[in-house]
C-alpha positions as a printed Julia matrix, in Angstrom:
329×3 Matrix{Float64}:
   8.22  -10.09    7.48
   4.38  -10.23    6.9
   3.54   -9.78   10.56
   5.62   -6.7    11.3
   3.75   -4.18    9.05
   0.53   -5.3    10.6
   2.06   -4.69   14.05
   3.14   -1.26   13.12
  -0.3    -0.58   11.9
  -1.88   -1.87   15.04
   0.47    0.38   17.15
  -0.24    3.22   15.05
  -4.04    3.07   15.22
  -3.94    2.57   19.11
  -1.8     5.75   19.43
  -4.11    7.8    17.19
  -7.2     6.64   18.82
  -5.79    7.42   22.22
  -4.78   10.81   21.25
  -7.88   11.91   19.54
 -10.87    9.86   20.77
 -12.83   11.88   23.37
 -14.57    8.96   24.84
 -13.39    6.81   27.79
 -12.31    4.21   27.59
 -11.35    4.66   23.93
 -10.41    0.97   23.42
 -13.97    0.07   23.56
 -15.56    2.98   21.61
 -16.99    2.06   18.24
 -16.37    4.68   15.55
 -19.05    3.51   13.18
 -21.97    6.1    13.22
 -20.16    8.29   15.88
 -21.42   11.7    15.82
 -17.98   13.03   16.37
 -16.4    11.23   13.44
 -16.5    14.23   11.16
 -14.06   16.09   13.56
 -12.06   13.25   14.91
  -8.75   12.78   13.14
  -8.58    9.29   14.09
 -11.57    8.47   12.23
 -10.23   10.78    9.32
  -6.75    9.34    9.12
  -6.94    5.74   10.28
 -10.61    4.32   10.49
 -12.92    6.42    8.03
 -16.55    5.69    7.72
 -19.07    7.19    5.39
 -20.2     9.55    7.97
 -16.68   10.98    8.5
 -16.05   12.04    4.67
 -16.26   15.63    3.68
 -19.78   16.97    3.08
 -19.46   16.61   -0.91
 -18.12   13.06   -0.58
 -20.67   11.75    1.89
 -23.09   10.75   -1.03
 -20.29    9.03   -2.91
 -19.07    7.19    0.08
 -22.53    5.97    1.06
 -21.88    2.99   -1.1
 -18.9     1.98    0.84
 -19.82    1.08    4.47
 -16.1     1.43    5.37
 -14.28    3.68    2.59
 -10.78    2.87    1.6
  -8.28    3.89    4.04
  -6.24    7.04    3.05
  -2.9     5.2     3.77
  -0.94    2.16    3.19
   1.94    0.68    5.13
   4.9    -1.51    3.53
   8.37   -2.37    4.49
  10.24   -2.53    1.13
  13.67   -3.61    2.28
  13.0    -5.97    5.1
  14.84   -9.25    5.14
  12.86  -11.78    3.34
  12.76  -14.27    6.13
  11.92  -11.86    8.8
  15.31  -11.98   10.41
  16.88   -8.93   12.03
  20.2    -8.34   13.53
  21.2    -5.69   16.04
  22.48   -2.55   14.11
  20.57   -3.25   11.0
  18.24   -0.81    9.35
  14.92   -1.09    7.63
  12.36    1.38    6.28
   8.69    1.83    6.96
   7.01    3.18    3.82
   4.0     5.19    4.66
   1.8     6.35    1.71
  -0.79    8.94    2.24
  -3.79    9.18   -0.04
  -5.99   12.27   -0.55
  -5.59   15.83    0.59
  -6.95   15.46    4.02
  -4.56   12.85    4.92
  -1.65   14.75    3.51
  -2.65   17.82    5.29
  -2.31   16.05    8.49
   0.94   14.22    7.74
   2.64   15.78   10.69
   0.27   13.76   13.04
   1.02   10.63   11.04
   4.74   11.14   11.14
   4.78   11.67   14.79
   2.58    8.78   15.84
   4.2     6.48   13.34
   7.61    7.21   14.96
   6.08    6.56   18.29
   4.56    3.31   17.1
   7.72    2.03   15.74
   9.59    2.87   19.15
   7.05    0.74   21.19
   7.98   -2.48   19.27
  10.68   -4.77   20.69
  12.0    -7.85   18.41
  13.84  -10.97   19.64
  17.23  -11.58   18.27
  17.86  -14.51   15.98
  21.36  -14.65   17.07
  21.92  -17.91   18.92
  25.04  -16.75   20.61
  22.95  -14.16   22.51
  21.44  -15.9    25.75
  17.99  -15.02   26.62
  17.73  -12.11   28.97
  21.22  -10.8    27.95
  20.61   -8.54   25.12
  18.18  -10.71   23.46
  15.44   -8.07   22.93
  16.1    -5.15   20.64
  13.74   -1.99   20.29
  13.17   -0.55   16.93
  14.61    2.97   16.97
  13.1     5.58   14.41
  16.01    7.36   12.7
  14.15   10.09   10.73
  12.22   10.09    7.45
  12.78   10.87    3.9
   9.78   12.47    1.72
   9.83   11.04   -1.82
   8.62   12.86   -4.81
   8.85   12.11   -8.68
  10.91   14.36  -10.76
  11.49   13.7   -14.51
  14.07   15.96  -16.42
  15.23   15.69  -19.96
  18.35   13.87  -19.26
  17.59   11.88  -16.09
  14.65   10.29  -14.26
  14.99   10.16  -10.55
  13.13   10.09   -7.24
  13.75   13.3    -5.35
  14.36   12.9    -1.86
  15.09   15.3     0.98
  16.91   14.11    3.93
  15.71   15.02    7.54
  17.06   13.98   10.89
  13.69   14.39   12.72
  10.07   14.0    12.2
   9.2    17.62   11.38
   6.8    19.31    8.98
   7.68   19.6     5.29
   6.18   22.06    2.61
   5.87   19.49    0.09
   2.08   18.69   -0.12
   2.28   15.68   -2.35
   1.86   14.68   -6.03
  -1.0    13.4    -8.25
  -0.9    10.07   -9.68
  -0.13   11.04  -13.33
   3.08   12.6   -11.98
   4.18    9.62  -10.66
   3.46    7.58  -13.82
   5.21   10.19  -15.88
   8.18    9.47  -13.75
   8.61    5.95  -14.87
  11.41    5.47  -17.44
  10.79    4.55  -20.94
  12.43    1.05  -20.24
   9.25    0.32  -18.13
   6.92    2.01  -20.36
   8.25    1.25  -23.86
   7.24    2.98  -27.08
   3.83    2.19  -28.67
   5.64    0.32  -31.47
   6.83   -2.38  -29.1
   4.44   -4.99  -27.73
   5.81   -7.02  -24.87
   4.93  -10.74  -24.9
   5.93  -11.61  -21.35
   5.64   -9.59  -18.27
   6.76  -10.6   -14.82
   5.39   -9.01  -11.69
   6.78   -9.58   -8.22
   4.42   -9.73   -5.2
   6.52   -8.48   -2.51
   3.52   -9.01    0.24
   0.72  -11.5    -0.07
  -2.11  -10.75   -2.52
  -5.45  -11.11   -1.07
  -8.48  -10.64   -3.46
 -11.92  -11.91   -3.76
 -11.58  -11.56   -7.42
  -8.59  -14.23   -7.41
  -9.48  -16.76   -4.67
  -8.84  -19.62   -6.97
  -5.81  -18.43   -8.84
  -4.48  -15.1   -10.53
  -5.58  -14.35  -13.92
  -4.72  -11.34  -15.91
  -8.35  -10.28  -16.01
  -8.74  -10.66  -12.31
  -5.42   -8.68  -11.59
  -6.28   -5.65  -14.07
  -9.92   -5.62  -12.54
  -8.54   -5.47   -9.04
  -6.24   -2.62   -9.97
  -9.13   -0.66  -11.72
 -11.4    -1.28   -8.8
  -8.77    0.06   -6.2
  -8.13    3.18   -8.45
 -11.95    3.88   -8.94
 -12.51    3.35   -5.02
  -9.83    5.92   -4.19
 -11.09    8.41   -6.85
 -14.63    7.94   -5.72
 -13.78    8.92   -2.13
 -10.78   11.23   -2.46
 -11.15   13.27   -5.66
 -13.79   15.67   -6.69
 -14.24   14.43  -10.19
 -17.02   11.85  -10.17
 -16.08   10.44  -13.73
 -14.97    6.7   -13.15
 -13.85    6.45  -16.8
 -14.74    3.73  -19.26
 -12.94    1.2   -21.32
 -13.74   -0.06  -24.98
 -14.67   -3.55  -25.91
 -11.13   -3.98  -27.48
  -9.76   -3.16  -23.98
 -11.41   -6.27  -22.57
 -10.57   -8.33  -25.81
  -7.04   -7.79  -25.25
  -7.3    -8.49  -21.74
  -8.77  -11.94  -22.43
  -5.83  -12.65  -24.78
  -3.25  -12.52  -21.92
  -2.43  -15.85  -20.21
  -0.85  -16.64  -16.98
   2.22  -18.87  -17.61
   3.78  -18.65  -14.02
   1.83  -18.8   -10.77
   3.08  -17.54   -7.5
   2.84  -19.76   -4.24
   0.41  -19.23   -1.56
   1.54  -18.28    2.02
  -0.42  -18.34    5.19
   0.76  -15.61    7.77
  -1.5   -14.28   10.35
  -1.54  -11.33   12.89
  -3.27  -11.39   16.28
  -5.23   -8.23   16.67
  -5.68   -7.14   20.35
  -8.55   -4.85   19.72
 -10.61   -7.36   17.57
  -9.33  -10.34   19.91
  -8.79  -12.51   17.07
  -6.36  -13.54   14.33
  -6.08  -11.39   11.22
  -5.41  -13.87    8.15
  -2.93  -12.46    5.95
  -2.76  -15.31    3.62
  -2.25  -14.71   -0.12
  -0.45  -15.17   -3.23
   3.32  -14.25   -2.81
   6.28  -14.43   -5.36
   6.5   -13.79   -9.11
   3.88  -14.37  -11.63
   4.4   -14.02  -15.29
   1.84  -13.08  -17.94
   2.05  -13.7   -21.82
   0.27  -11.87  -24.42
  -0.52   -8.19  -25.48
   0.43   -6.83  -22.09
   1.89   -3.61  -23.21
  -1.28   -1.35  -23.14
  -1.98   -2.36  -19.48
   1.49   -1.3   -18.13
   0.32    2.21  -17.19
  -2.54    0.56  -15.03
  -0.1    -1.92  -13.53
   2.39    0.93  -12.51
  -0.53    2.91  -10.98
  -1.45   -0.24   -9.02
   2.14   -0.69   -7.92
   1.89    2.69   -6.27
  -1.4     2.4    -4.39
  -1.52   -1.32   -3.72
  -3.93   -3.89   -4.89
  -6.33   -6.3    -3.2
  -7.5    -6.51    0.39
  -5.75   -5.65    3.79
  -3.44   -3.09    2.21
  -2.98   -1.28    5.45
  -1.83   -4.36    6.97
   1.02   -4.18    4.44
  -0.48   -6.6     1.77
  -0.75   -6.02   -1.93
   2.49   -4.54   -2.7
   4.1    -5.52   -6.05
   6.45   -4.09   -8.71
   6.96   -4.83  -12.3
   9.93   -7.03  -12.3
  10.84   -7.64  -16.0
   9.36   -7.86  -19.49
  10.43   -9.36  -22.72
   9.39   -9.07  -26.28
   9.57  -11.15  -29.48
   9.61  -10.0   -33.03
   6.62  -12.42  -33.99
   4.45  -10.48  -31.56
   2.35   -7.69  -33.4
């Protein structure tokens, strides 16, 4: 389960570089400080550096040797044990971040479909003998663009079916439109203060802030860091925002009462010729305390991912549940 998104990412990157890199052999060319980076779609879409950012963002990006990637990959409905049977379907969730990446979504969709079609998985069915239908290629079936839509009566994700990988007119939605989409059951009224909140880590969470264990302060700090990094690079507004002392006071009052387990998957990178460690915390984590004011930040983090190696499929989570007590005020 954890290795497959990384494999999709690896194939996607190889295909994009093969398509756009003007140097031969493209596999050996290093993009860092490449003079062609500003006009190379591989660098812009898959492996950005400070030198390939738009002119007004170069100064902001200079503090990032390698700016955050403008995409994440996730497989939301894959079997929890990585098992696949012939005829089953799964989804690859590609999230594009920033106007430039969204502008070239056609390229990303085409090469993502190509990348998926190059992957062949072994069947887990013991009744199938090796060499007799034991290998099954992944077949891309199409894609569905997602957009938030909130009406007076209903809250739903608007989808548009497509039988092929073609260009759509929708250009994307800004973050607050996604946050406004979430129902009131997730973002309760200001008069209610949840006492316990459970977050489910669907893929391993890897963060330097939380090497020794997940704390609420570390988790929120990782979310804020992720949002600020994205805004610094992909948004014209330089304001990073500020938080009051009360914000940090409330944060320190939230305790971790349930910890997820650690898992240790890895992925072998052919381009780097070494194993990429995908280890991290995985499972459910429960916080207790004044968590309600932080729910919008947590929801934002669930959309863009949190922690390291997000393009490998890590750092995807959702708010699983929350509970309230009348004694909390």
